[in-house]
N, C-alpha and C positions, 0 to 999 in steps of 0.2 A: 232525170235527165237534164229538165231545165235548171235545177239547183246546181247540178255539176257544172252546166256550162256557165252559169252566174259566178259560181266559184272559179271557174278557170279564166274569167274575164275580170275578175274583181282585180283592183290594183294592189300590187303587192305591198306588204306591210314591211317598213324599214324598222329593224330592231332599234330599241330605244338607245342602245348603247353605241349606234352607229349614226344616229342622226345628228347633223350638225345643228348649230345655234339657228340659223334660219328655217330649218325643217321644223324647229319645235316652237315656232311662234314666238310671241312675246313672253320669254321667260327671262326672270332677272338672273341672268348667268354673266360671269366674268369672262366675255368672248374675247378673241384675239382682236387685236386693232391694226394688223398689218395693212389691211387693204386701205385704211384710213391714213396711213402714214405717208402714202406717196411713194414713188419710185423714179429711179432714173427713166427718162423716156427713150434712153438708147444705151448700148453698151458701150460707145465711145465716151460718153458724159461721165462715166465713171472713170474710165481710163484716163481722160484728159485731167478730170479733177485730183486724181492722185499725183499725175505728174506736176501739176500745178501747185499742189499741197507742199510736195517733197522738193522740188525746184525752186528754191527761194533765194533771199537775199543772201545767205551763207555761202551759196556755191557762188558768188560772184565776188564777195569782200572777205571770206574766211578761207576757202580751201586754196586758192592761191598762195595766200600768205603762210598758211601751215605748210604747205608743200614744200617752199623754198627754205623755210626755216628749218625743216626737218629731213634734209637729205636730198632736195630736189626730186629727180626722177626716181630714186631710191624709195622715195616716200609711198610710190606707188605699190610696192610689194607688200607692206603691212596695211595699206589701204584695201587693196583689194581681197587681202586674207581676212581682215576683220569683216569686210562686206560679206564673204562667204559664211564667217563662222556665226556673226551676230546678225548682221543686216538683213540678209534675205530669210533666214530662218525665223527672226522675231517678226518681220514685216507679214510674212505669209500667215503666222499665228494669230496676228491681230485680224487681218482680213478675215479669217476662217472663222473666228468668233463671231464678228458682225455679221457676216453673211449668213452662218447657220441660224443663228438667233432672230435676225432681224430687230435686233434691239441696240439702244445707246449705252453710253459706258456705265451708266447705273444699273438699269434694267438687266443688262447682260450676267451681271452676278447673280441671275439666278441659278447660274451653273453652281455656285456653291455660295451661299449667302454668308457664309462666315467672312468672305474677303470683300464685300462690297464697300469697304472703306477705300479699297484701292480706287474703285471709280470715282468716290468722293475726292479722292487725292488727285486724280486725274483733273478733275473739274477746276479744283482751287488751283492747280498750276497752270492749265490751259487760260483760266480767267485773269490770271496775273500777266501771262504772257501776252495776250489779247490787248490788255490795257496799255503797256509799253509799245508793243509792236506796231499799233495804229499811229502811235506817236512818230516812230521812224516813218511810217508812211506821210504823215503831215509833214516832215521835213522835206521829203522828196516832192511833195506837192509844192512846197515853198520854192524850191530849186526849179522845178518844172516852169512855175511861173515867171519866176526870174529869169528864164532862159529865153522867154518871149521878147527879147530885145535886140536891138543890132549891136550893142555891146555889152558883154557879159560884165555885171557889176563887180565881180571879184576880180577883175582883169587887172586893174590899176590901183595904185595907191593914191591917196590924196582925198578921200571921202572923210566923212565925219568920225566914222567909226575907226579909222586907220589911226597907229600911232607913230612915234618916230623910229620904231624900229622895223617898220613896214618897208619892204624891199622887192621890187619887181623880180622876181626868180628867173631873169633870162640871161644865159650866159654871154657874155659878150665875145665877139669873134676876133682871132688873131688870124695869122697866116697858117697856123697849123690846127685851127679848130676853136673849140671853146675855151674860154679861160675858165678855171675852176671858181664857184662863189664858195665863200665861208656862209653856209647855211645855218650854223649853230649861233650866229650871234645876230640873225636877221629873223623876220617873220614874213612868211608870202602873204599876198592880198587875199588869196583864198582863204588861208587859216584864218585871218582876221575877220573875214566876212561871216565865215562860220560861227567863230567863237564871241565877236563882239558885236555882230549885226543881228544874226539869226538866233543865237542863243542869248546875246546880251549877258554873257556870264559873269561880267565885270559888275553887274548890278547886284550880284548875291554874295554874300560873305561865307557861304559854305551850306551844306545840306538843310542846317538848322534855322536857316534864314533864306527862303527860296526867292524872296523880293516880290515883284508884281507880275501880275499875268501879262504876257506879251499877246495883244491882240490879234496881230497877224498869225501867230501859232495857234491861237486859239480857234480863228476861224479855219485855217488850213486842218486842225484836228476835226472840228465841226465837219467840214467837207469830207473827210475821210470816213467818217461814221455814216453821213448820209448815203455815200457811195457804197458801202458795206451792207447797209440796211437793204437798199434799193435792190441790191443784187443778190440778198437771201430772201427777200420778202416772200416768196412762194417756196422757200425751202429749195431742194434739190432740183426742182422743175425750172426755177429761174437761174440759180447758180450754174446749173450742168449746161445751161447755153451760153452763160457768159464765158464759161472756161474756153468755149471753141476760139475765143479771141484771146484772153489773157494768158492761155496756157501755150499757146503756138505763136502769137505776135513777137514774145521775147526772144525766140530763136531767131527770128528775121532780122530783128536788131542786133543779136549778138553777132550774128554771121556778117551783118555790115560792119559793127566795129572790129571785127576780126580781120576782114578784109582791109579795111582802112588801116588797122594798127600794124599788119605784117608789111604793109608796103611803106611804111614810114621809114626814114634813115635811122638807123641806131635800134630797129626792132629787134634784130636778130640777137643783140646784146642782153636785152631784156628775156628774151625765151631762153636762151643760155643759161641765165642766172636762175631761171624758173625750173629747168628741167635738167640741168648737169647733175647725174648722179653722184653722191656722195655716200657710198655703200658703209662706211664706218659709223654712220649714225644707226645702223640697223642694231648696233650691238648696245643701244642705250633704250632703256624701257620707256623712256619719254616719248619717242618717237612712235612707238607700238601704242603708247596711252593716247595720244594725239590722233591717231588713225582710228581708233576705236571711237573717240569722242567725235570725230568728224562724222563717221558713219551713223553713230548714235542719234545725233541731233539733225543731221541733214535728212534723214529719212523720216523724221517726225514720229518715231516709233514711242508709245507710252503717252502720246498727248490726246489720244482717243480720236484725232481726226480720222486715222485709217479704218478704225473700228465704225465709226459712224457713217463714213461713205460707204462701207461694204454692207451696212444693214440696210442700204436701199437697194440693194441689187436683187434680181431674181435669185432664186435657190441654187440654181444650176450655174451661174456665171463662172466663167473658167478663172478663178482668181490666181490658179498656179501660173498661168502664162501671163497674167497681168502682173504678178509680183516679179519676174524677172524683166519685162518690159520697163516698169517702172524703176526698179532699184539699178539696173544696168544704165538705162537712160539717165539717170540722176548722176552717176558716176561720170559718164561720158561727157555730161553737160558741164559739170565742174572743171574737168580737164580743159574742156575748150574755153570755158570763162577763163582760165588761166592764162592761155595762149592770149586772148584779147586783152587783158589787164596787163599783163607784162611786156607784151609788144609795145604798147603805150609807154609803160615806165621806162623800156629801153630807150625809146626816142627821148623822152623827157630826160633822162639821165644824160644823154649826149648833149642834148641842148643846154643843159646846165653845166655840164663838165664835172659831174661828180657820179660817184658809184651807185650803182641801181639799188644797193641796201639802204642808201640814204633817202632815198625818195619812196620806197616800199614800205608801206603800213597795212594794217588789217583794219576791218570793222567800219565805223562810221569815220575814220581818218582818211580811209583809201575813197570811201563814196562821195565824202563832202568836201575833202580838203585837196587830196591828189590828184584824183582824176578829173575834178573840176578844173585845176591848175593846168593839167596836162591839155584839156580840152581849149584853153586860150592860146596856146602855141599852135593850134591848127588853123587852117583856113576854114572860113564858115564856122567858126567856134560855137555860134549859138545854136546852129543844126545839129551839130553832134553832141553837143550838152542837152539839148531837148531829147534827143533820141536816147542818150544813156539814161536820163532819169525818168524817162517814159518806160523803158525796159525796167527799172528797178520798181516802177509804180505796178505795173503788171504783175512782176514777180512776188511783191508783198501782198497784192489783193488777195491773190490765191490763197496763199496761207492764211490769211485773215478771215476769209470763207469759211475755211475749215475749222477754225479755232471757234467762231461763232456758230456754226451749225453744230458743232459738238455740244456746246452748252446747251442749245435750244433743244436739240434732239434728246439729250439725256434728262432733262427735266420734263419734256412734253410726255417721255415715254414712262415717267414715273407717276404722272398726273394726266393721264389721257383724257378722261371724262371731261375736264376743265379746262385744259390749256391746248389740246390739239386743235379743237375748233378755232380757237383763237391765236393761232400759233403766229400769225403775222403782228398782232398786237402786242404780244408777250415778247417776239423778237424787238420789237421797236422799244419798250421798256428796258430791255437788256442793253441795248444799244446806248439809250439815253443814260443808264446806270452808269455805264462803264466810261462814257463821255465824261461824266461830271467826276469821276474818280481819277480820270486821265488829266484834269485841269491843272494839278500841281505839276505836270510834266511841262506845261507851256510858260511856266515862271522862268524868272531869271536864272534860279538854280535848278531849272528843271531837269538839266543834263545829269546831276547828281543823283536824282531819284531815280532816273532811268538807267543810270549804270547799277545802281543797287538792286532794283528789279532784274536787270538782266544777269547779275553775277549770283543771286540767290533764287529766284522763283523756280527755275527749271535746272537746278544742279544736282546734289545728290539726292533730293527728292524723287526727282525723275527717275533716277536709277533704282531706288527701291521699289517705285511702281512697277516698273518693267520686270524685276527681279519677283515680286511677289506674284505679279500675272503669271510668269513662265511657271513658276514653281506651282501656284494653284492649279493650273489647268493639267500639269502634266504629272504632279505627283498626288494632288488631293483629288481631282476629277478623275484622273488617270490617262496615261497616254494611250492605252489600247481603247478606251472609250472615245477618247477624242480623236483618233483615227478612224474610228467606224464611223463617227460623225461626217468627217471628210469624205469618207467613201460614200456615204450617203449623199452628200451633196453633189460630188465631183465625177462620181464612179470609179474612183480607184483611193487607195490608200498611200499615204505619203511614206517615201521610201526611207531607208537606212540614213540618208544624210539628214534628212529633218528630224528623224527621232534623235539621233544622236545629238544633234545641236540642242533640240529642245529639252533632252534630259541631262545634259552634261555640259557640252561645248560652250552654248550660250550662257547660261547661267554662272558657269565657271570662269568665263572670260569677263564677264561684269563684276564678279566677287574677287577673282583670283587672276592677277597677271603679272609678268616681269621675269619670265624665264630668261630673256636674252641679257637682262642685269645681272641674273644670277651666274649665268654662264662667264659673263665678263669678269666678275668678281667672286669667284668661286670659293674664295677664303670666308667670305661672310655673306653668303647667299640669303637673299630676301625676297620675298613674293609681295609685289605691290597690287592690291585690287583697285579696279577702276574707281569702285565706291570708296575704298581706304584712302586711295589715291588723292581725290579730290577733298578728302578732309586732312591728311597727314601732310598733304602739299599745299596746305590752305595759305592764302596770301590775302591781307586785308585788301579791301577795294580801294581803289585810286582812279582819280581822273586827272591826266597831267600831272602836275607837281601837286594837286591836291590830294591829302589823305583823310579818308572818313574817321569821324570820331568813333569812340568805342560804341557809343549808344548806337549808333547807326549800324555798325557791325553786328550788334546784337540784335538789332531788329531784322537784319538780314538773315541771320542765322536761324532766329525763329520762324521767319517766314519760309526758310526750307524745311525746319522740322516738324511743322505745322502739317504740312502734306504728309509727312511720314506717320505722325502721330495719329492721322485720321484712320489708318489702317487697324491698329490694337482698338481705337475705339468703335469702329464697325464692328470688330470681332465681339467687343463686349455688349453692345448692342444686340447682335445677332443670338448670342448665347443666352441673354437676359429673356429673349422671346421665347426659347423653347421650354420644355417640361422636363424634368427627372433629375438625375444626379449631373455633376459637372461633366464627366466623361459622356454621359447620355446626350447632354446638350450639345457638346463640341461635335459629336457624330452626326446628329441631326441637323446642325446648322452647316455642315460642310457638304452635306448631300445635296443634288439638285433638287429643285422645287418640282412639284408635280407638273406644273406648267412649262418646265424648261423643254426647249426644243424647237424645231421650226413652227413658224409663226402661221402660215397657211394650213389649212386641214389636208390638203391633198398632198403635202410634203411630210406629213406625221407616219412615218412606217415604223415598224418594229415595236421598240419598247415605247416609242414616243407616241404610239395609239392611245396610251392610256390617258394621255392629257386631253383626250376628246370629252366634251360635254357629258356628265354623267357616268363616266367610266371610274372604276375603283382600282383595278389592278392590272396590269400589263397583260400578263399570261393568260388569264381566264378571257380578257377581251380578245386576244388573238385567236384563241379556240372559237370563240362565238362569232368573230369575223368569217373564219375560214369555214363554219359550221353554214353560213348564209352565202358562202361563195364569192365570186367577184374577184377572184385573186389576180392582180394586174402586176405591171413591171415593179410598182412600188412595194407592193406586199411581197414579191419576189425578194426584194431587198430585206423587207422585215423578215421573213423566214431565214435568211442567212444570218442576219444579226441575231436573231433567236438562237440559231444553233451555235453561234461564236459564244453567245451568254451562256448557254447550256453546257459549253465544253469547259469554259471558265470554271463554273460552279463545281463540276466535277473533278476537275483538277485540283481544286481547292479541298475538296472532301478526301 
C-alpha cells in the first residue's frame, strides 16, 4: 500500500522528447536564442518604428515632384492601385516572415537555404544605402547648425563663395505685381551656398579626382554616426524608445509648415499645380512605372528593415492590422507633404514672378536649394529653416536606425554565441567602418560618389531580391504552408486578395507591366517590366552638367550586379553542402531546415514540434505528445495542421 502511495506521489516523468533544453540540464545542444535577442518593450514601439522607417526623406522631396510631373491628382490613381497590388501584400509578407521565425535577413532563410543568397544581397544593398544615407543626414545637420543665426547665410550674395552670376532672386514689384526674373542666366544665393560652400564642388575635377576632405562635413558625418550609434546601442530596446519622438515629431513640424504654407499669398497656385488632374498621363506606362517605383522604395520592401523589426515582435502580434496602418499612413503623409511643399513653392513663384515649374525640383535640389531659398522670403526665416531641417533630421534618422539594426541583427543571428553578448561593441565597429567608408563622400567631389551610390546601390538589384523572396516563399516553400504559418501566428489565414497578389499580381507587376502603353499603341504593343524598364530605359548618371565617365558607370553597374550575383552564389554554396545527385541536392537545399519555425518552445506546434531537442520526426513526436496528454490550444492548432497535411498527402496520392 505504501509503495502504491509512493508511486502516486512520485514526481511525474517528462518524456525525453518533450523536455526543453532547460529541463535537460547542461547538455551541449543548439538551443534557440530568442530569449537573448531582446524584444520590443511594447506594441507601439514596433508600430512607430515601422512608421518612422517608411516615412522618410523620399516622402518630402520625391513624392510631390513625381506627382506633379506624372499627371498631378491623376497620379493618385496608379499610386493607390500599385499600393494595393505590390505595396501592402509585399509589406505583409516580409513582416510575416520576420515575426514567425524571429530571425534576421540571413538566418530567416532556414525556410529554404537554397535562397540564402537573397539575404546576403539584402545586406549588401542596405549597407551601401546606409553609407550614403547618413551623408544626407550630415548635410541636414550642416544646414541645421547654419540656421542657428539671425540671418541665414544663403540669403544674400557677396560672400566669398559667390560668383558674378549670383543674383538674389526676389522679384521686384510694380503696380501689377512681381516683375518676372530671368532665372536661366543667374544663380540664386542658396544654390551657390549649396554647391560652392557646403559641397565645395569647384575643388573637384570629377568623380576620379574628388579633392580634399571637407572638415566641416567630416565632423557632421561623425556626429550623424554618433547619434545613430547611441540610439541603437541597446538594440530595439533603445531605438524603440527614441522613435516615440523621431516618428511623431515630424508630423507636428509638417503640420506647422502646412499651416504656414497655405496661409501664404500664392499658395493656392502651387497647390493647383500639384494636384490638377491630367488624366491623359494615365495612358503612358511611365506614369504607372513611376507610381510602382514610388511605392516600392517608399515602403522599404526588400531592404530587410521590416523583416528585422518584425523579428523582435511577440509571436501573436497583429501585424495584419499594422500593415494597413503603416502603408496607408505612409501614403497619406506623402500627400500632406506635397501640400506643405507646393504651397511654399506657389508663394515663391508669385514672389519671383515665374511659373511654378521653374522653381519645383526633386531630391537634394528641393531640400538644400529651393526650400531654403523659400525660407529666406518668410518672416522669421531662421526659425522656419530650423524647423524644416529638424524635420528632415528626424525623418532620416528613423530610416537609418532600421538600416543599421538590419545589418547588426542579421550578422548576430548568424553567430549568436560570439556576437550577441557583445552586440553593442559589434554595432560600434559597424558604425566606425561605415564612417570610414563614407569619408570619400565628404570630399569636394563627394556628391559625385553619392549620386553614383544612389543610382546603382538599390536599383535593379533590389527588385531582383524582392522578386526572388516572393517566388521562394510562395512557389518553393509553398503558399499553403506559408498561409498555415500565418494561421498559427495570427489565428486566421490570409484571404484571396493576399494569395492572389503573392502568387501572381505582385511578381507579375514587378516583372511585367505596360498594359496602358500597349492599349495606347495597339499596332506595336509591348510590355515593359519594372525590372526590365530600369535596364531598357537606362540613362548614364549625371549631376548637373557633369556626365559620369564610362569607368564610373561600369563601377555602378557592377555594384548593382553584385547584389544579384549573390543569389546564384548562395545557391551554389547550398547545393555543395548537400549530398547525392544534383537533383537530390537541389531538393534538400530547397527544403526548410529542421529548426525552421517559431523560436520559442511554447509556439512550436504541429509539424514544428519536430524541432524540439531530441526529436527526429514530426508525426511520431505528435503521437508521443498526445499519449502523455496535455493538449492545449496550441496543440489543437497542431492537430488541425496535421489534418491539413494528411489531406494534402492523400490528394497527392
